[in-house]
C-alpha positions in Angstrom: -17.7 -24.5 0.5 -16.5 -26.7 -2.3 -12.7 -26.7 -2.5 -10.3 -27.7 -5.3 -9.5 -31.4 -5.1 -6.2 -31.6 -7.0 -3.7 -29.4 -5.2 -0.2 -29.2 -3.9 -0.9 -26.3 -1.6 -3.8 -25.7 0.8 -2.9 -22.0 0.9 -0.8 -19.5 -0.9 -0.1 -16.0 0.4 1.6 -13.1 -1.3 3.4 -10.9 1.2 6.2 -8.5 1.9 8.4 -10.0 4.6 10.0 -7.9 7.3 11.2 -8.0 10.8 9.8 -6.7 14.1 12.0 -5.6 16.9 10.4 -5.6 20.3 11.7 -4.4 23.7 11.9 -7.2 26.2 9.8 -7.3 29.4 7.0 -5.2 28.0 9.1 -2.0 28.1 8.5 1.0 25.8 10.8 1.5 22.9 12.3 4.8 24.0 13.5 3.5 27.4 15.1 0.2 26.6 18.4 -1.0 25.1 17.5 -4.7 24.6 15.3 -5.9 21.8 14.1 -9.2 20.4 14.0 -9.6 16.6 11.5 -11.8 14.7 10.4 -12.3 11.1 6.9 -11.1 10.4 4.2 -10.2 8.0 0.4 -10.1 8.4 -0.2 -12.6 5.7 2.2 -15.2 7.0 0.6 -14.7 10.4 -2.6 -15.9 8.8 -1.0 -18.9 7.1 0.9 -20.0 10.2 -2.3 -21.6 11.7 -2.5 -24.0 8.7 1.2 -24.6 8.4 1.7 -25.5 12.1 -1.3 -27.8 11.9 0.2 -29.7 9.0 -1.3 -28.2 5.9 0.9 -27.3 2.9 1.5 -23.5 2.6 3.4 -21.5 0.1 4.6 -17.8 0.5 5.1 -15.6 -2.6 7.4 -12.8 -1.8 10.6 -11.0 -2.7 14.0 -10.9 -1.0 17.0 -8.6 -0.9 19.9 -10.5 -2.5 22.7 -11.5 -0.1 21.0 -9.8 2.9 21.5 -11.4 6.3 17.9 -10.2 7.1 16.7 -12.1 4.1 18.5 -15.2 5.3 17.0 -14.8 8.7 13.5 -14.5 7.2 14.0 -17.6 5.0 15.2 -19.6 8.0 12.1 -18.5 9.9 9.7 -19.5 7.1 11.3 -23.0 6.9 10.9 -23.3 10.7 7.2 -22.5 10.2 6.9 -25.4 7.7 6.3 -23.0 4.8 7.6 -23.2 1.2 8.5 -19.9 -0.4 9.2 -18.5 -3.8 10.3 -15.1 -5.1 13.1 -13.2 -6.8 16.3 -11.9 -5.3 16.6 -8.2 -5.7 19.9 -6.4 -5.6 20.1 -3.9 -2.8 21.8 -1.3 -4.9 23.5 1.5 -3.0 23.2 2.0 0.8 19.9 3.8 0.2 18.5 1.0 -1.9 16.2 -1.9 -1.0 15.7 -3.6 2.3 13.2 -5.6 4.3 10.8 -3.5 6.3 11.3 -2.9 10.0 8.4 -2.7 12.5 9.5 -1.3 15.9 6.8 -2.1 18.4 6.4 -2.6 22.1 3.8 -4.8 23.7 2.4 -2.3 26.2 1.6 -3.2 29.7 -1.5 -2.6 31.9 -2.7 1.0 31.4 0.1 1.8 28.9 -1.0 0.8 25.4 1.4 -0.6 22.8 3.0 1.7 20.2 4.0 0.7 16.7 6.4 2.5 14.4 6.6 1.2 10.8 9.8 1.9 9.0 9.1 0.9 5.4 11.5 3.1 3.4 13.1 1.2 0.6 10.8 -1.8 1.2 11.7 -4.6 -1.2 8.2 -6.0 -1.0 7.0 -3.0 -3.1 8.7 -4.6 -6.1 6.5 -7.7 -6.1 5.7 -8.1 -9.8 3.5 -10.6 -11.6 6.3 -11.0 -14.2 8.5 -12.7 -11.6 6.1 -15.6 -11.0 4.7 -18.4 -13.1 1.1 -18.0 -12.1 -0.2 -20.7 -14.4 2.2 -23.2 -12.9 1.3 -22.2 -9.3 -2.5 -22.3 -9.8 -2.8 -24.6 -12.8 -0.1 -27.3 -12.4 0.7 -27.2 -8.7 -2.9 -26.3 -7.6 -4.0 -24.2 -4.7 -7.2 -24.5 -2.5 -7.2 -21.0 -1.1 -5.2 -17.9 -2.0 -5.3 -15.3 0.8 -4.9 -11.7 -0.4 -4.5 -8.7 1.8 -5.2 -5.0 1.1 -1.9 -4.2 2.7 -0.1 -5.9 -0.1 -2.5 -4.8 -2.7 -1.9 -1.1 -1.9 1.8 -1.1 -1.4 2.7 0.0 -4.9 1.3 -0.1 -8.5 3.3 -3.3 -9.1 1.9 -5.1 -6.0 -1.6 -3.9 -6.9 -1.3 -5.5 -10.4 0.3 -8.6 -8.8 -2.7 -9.2 -6.4 -5.2 -8.5 -9.2 -3.5 -11.1 -11.5 -3.4 -13.6 -8.7 -7.1 -13.2 -8.1 -7.8 -13.6 -11.8 -5.7 -16.7 -12.0 -7.3 -18.2 -8.9 -10.7 -17.6 -10.4 -9.6 -19.2 -13.7 -8.3 -22.4 -12.0 -11.0 -22.9 -9.4 -9.0 -21.7 -6.3 -11.1 -20.0 -3.6 -10.1 -16.4 -2.9 -9.9 -14.9 0.6 -9.6 -11.1 0.7 -8.8 -9.2 3.9 -9.4 -5.5 2.9 -7.0 -4.0 5.5 -7.5 -0.3 4.6 -4.6 2.0 5.4 -5.1 5.7 4.6 -1.4 6.4 4.1 -1.2 3.7 1.5 -4.2 5.0 -0.4 -3.2 8.7 -0.5 -3.2 9.9 -4.1 -4.3 6.5 -5.4 -7.9 6.4 -4.2 -9.6 6.0 -7.6 -7.1 3.4 -8.9 -7.2 1.3 -5.7 -11.0 1.5 -5.3 -11.3 0.0 -8.9 -8.7 -2.7 -8.1 -10.2 -3.7 -4.7 -13.7 -3.8 -6.2 -12.6 -6.2 -8.9 -10.9 -8.5 -6.4 -13.9 -8.4 -4.1 -16.2 -9.2 -7.0 -14.5 -12.6 -7.5 -13.7 -13.3 -3.8 -15.3 -16.1 -1.9 -14.4 -14.8 1.6 -14.4 -11.1 2.5 -12.9 -9.9 5.7 -13.0 -6.4 7.1 -14.4 -3.9 9.6 -16.8 -1.1 9.0 -14.0 1.3 7.9 -12.6 -1.3 5.4 -15.9 -1.9 3.7 -16.8 1.8 3.5 -13.4 3.2 2.4 -12.2 0.3 0.2 -15.5 -0.6 -1.5 -17.8 2.3 -1.0 -20.4 0.4 1.0 -22.6 2.4 3.3 -21.6 1.9 6.9 -23.7 1.1 9.9 -26.3 3.7 11.0 -25.3 5.9 13.9 -26.8 4.7 17.1 -25.9 3.2 20.5 -22.5 2.1 21.4 -23.2 -1.2 23.1 -22.0 -4.5 21.8 -25.4 -5.5 20.5 -25.6 -2.2 18.6 -22.3 -2.9 17.0 -23.4 -6.4 16.0 -26.7 -5.2 14.6 -24.9 -2.4 12.7 -22.4 -4.8 11.2 -25.2 -7.2 10.1 -26.9 -4.4 8.3 -23.7 -3.4 6.5 -22.9 -7.0 5.6 -26.3 -7.4 4.0 -25.5 -4.5 1.7 -22.0 -6.0 1.0 -23.6 -9.3 0.1 -26.0 -7.7 -2.4 -23.1 -5.8 -4.0 -20.7 -8.8 -4.1 -22.9 -11.9 -4.5 -20.0 -14.2 -5.5 -18.8 -14.2 -1.9 -20.4 -16.6 0.6 -18.4 -15.7 3.8 -18.2 -12.3 5.4 -16.5 -11.8 8.8 -14.9 -9.4 11.3 -13.6 -9.6 14.8 -15.0 -7.6 17.8 -12.6 -6.2 20.3 -13.0 -4.0 23.4 -9.7 -3.1 25.1 -9.9 -2.9 28.9 -6.1 -2.7 29.3 -3.1 -3.8 27.3 -3.4 -7.2 28.9 -7.2 -7.6 29.1 -9.4 -7.5 26.1 -13.0 -8.6 25.4 -12.7 -10.7 22.2 -15.5 -11.7 19.9 -16.4 -12.3 16.2 -19.2 -12.1 13.8 -19.6 -14.1 10.5 -22.1 -14.6 7.8 -21.5 -17.9 6.1 -23.7 -19.5 3.6 -26.7 -17.3 4.7 -26.3 -18.2 8.4 -25.1 -15.8 11.1 -22.5 -16.9 13.6 -22.0 -14.4 16.5 -19.4 -14.9 19.3 -20.1 -12.2 21.8 -16.9 -10.8 23.3 -15.3 -12.8 26.1 -12.5 -11.9 28.3 -9.0 -12.9 27.2 -5.6 -12.2 28.8 -3.2 -10.6 26.4 0.6 -10.9 26.3 1.0 -9.1 23.0 -2.0 -8.1 20.9 -0.2 -7.9 17.5 -1.4 -10.7 15.2 -4.7 -11.5 17.0 -6.8 -10.5 14.0 -4.6 -12.4 11.7 -4.8 -15.4 14.0 -8.6 -15.3 13.7 -8.5 -15.3 9.9 -6.0 -18.1 9.9 -8.2 -20.3 12.1 -11.3 -19.5 10.1 -9.5 -20.5 6.9 -8.2 -23.6 8.5 -11.7 -24.7 9.4 -12.8 -24.1 5.8 -9.9 -26.1 4.5 -10.7 -29.0 6.8 -14.3 -29.1 5.6 -15.9 -28.5 9.0 -19.4 -27.2 9.5 -19.5 -23.4 9.2 -20.2 -22.7 12.9 -16.8 -24.3 13.8 -15.0 -21.9 11.4 -15.7 -18.9 13.6 -15.2 -20.8 16.9 -11.7 -22.1 15.8 -10.8 -18.6 14.5 -11.8 -17.0 17.7 -9.6 -19.4 19.6 -6.6 -19.1 17.3 -6.9 -15.3 17.5 -7.0 -15.5 21.3 -4.0 -17.9 21.1 -1.9 -15.5 19.0 -2.2 -12.9 21.7 -0.4 -15.3 24.2 2.7 -15.6 22.0 5.6 -13.1 21.7 5.7 -13.9 18.0 3.1 -12.2 15.9 1.7 -15.6 15.0 0.2 -18.4 16.9 2.0 -21.8 16.9 -0.6 -24.4 17.8 0.8 -27.8 18.7 -2.4 -29.5 17.6 -6.1 -28.8 17.2 -6.8 -29.9 20.8 -4.7 -27.0 22.1 -7.0 -24.6 20.1 -10.3 -26.2 21.1 -9.2 -26.0 24.8 -8.9 -22.3 24.5 -12.4 -22.2 23.0 -13.8 -24.2 25.8 -12.0 -22.1 28.4 -9.9 -25.0 29.7 -6.5 -23.8 30.8 -5.8 -26.8 33.0 -2.3 -28.4 32.8 -2.1 -31.2 30.2 0.2 -34.0 31.3 
């Protein structure tokens, strides 16, 4: 994949930042009085792989003015080596704007994790193309990959237009577009026709399309896999059939991918991936991983895959590195992996957990 040569940022991500509060020691939310708070968003989870490994990353977002939570988030982004840009929005009255809260436990053993999203008054829904100089960001500063998420695209009419204009600008200035469809039924309710049109336009100019069977069917109207067996090979074959249809519908894209996950318990998963890149299939059959906290694993996979593309590696390494960074993310209590170096990631891929002195 040929990437833009003159650039300030390897990756740009539009996002709605929030915080996650998690009970300590793997306890459920309703039975604990002690919580850990962290800054989070799916899109910065993706970008963290590149930022921790030394590539320049920029976050486009919006903040609540004079909010201590906003200050907490900004400090966190700086600690993750990320630049950020976005307007400061007045909170208004006590029922006004705020950063979203995710209240989520990690689960343990046979008790699965539970997530409660509290997004009332979410300031990220105000993301507006008028608040950003897109020609400066993509034309003057330069960006190699912009990573767009269906979560942001579907938050509000303003964020939908924002993501669409980012995609158009990226196409104009030669920036590659990564699009993770991330379908959410509650976000689409009452906006199905509008969002289908918007998602289809973004997908038509995207270079990298990410999603599961439900995402491709419900966001883009692609026929899903045929009903059949439930074994892993059946799932892989079904996904290949669907991706072939996606590729015919969206020929601009050259990379299509998804993760494969089978949950044995909250702390033991079978983790795999499948990718079609430049007409070659890469299949990683699910392997056992030990999970501390599952949230962010899928984002970690995408982050590692995009890092491999940015580094100009052969395509088979993209999926391998992504598999390993996804597995790594599930060993962190943050929602994002924090690789010390590439060797730490490749050690996970090779199954080498020996002490490094």
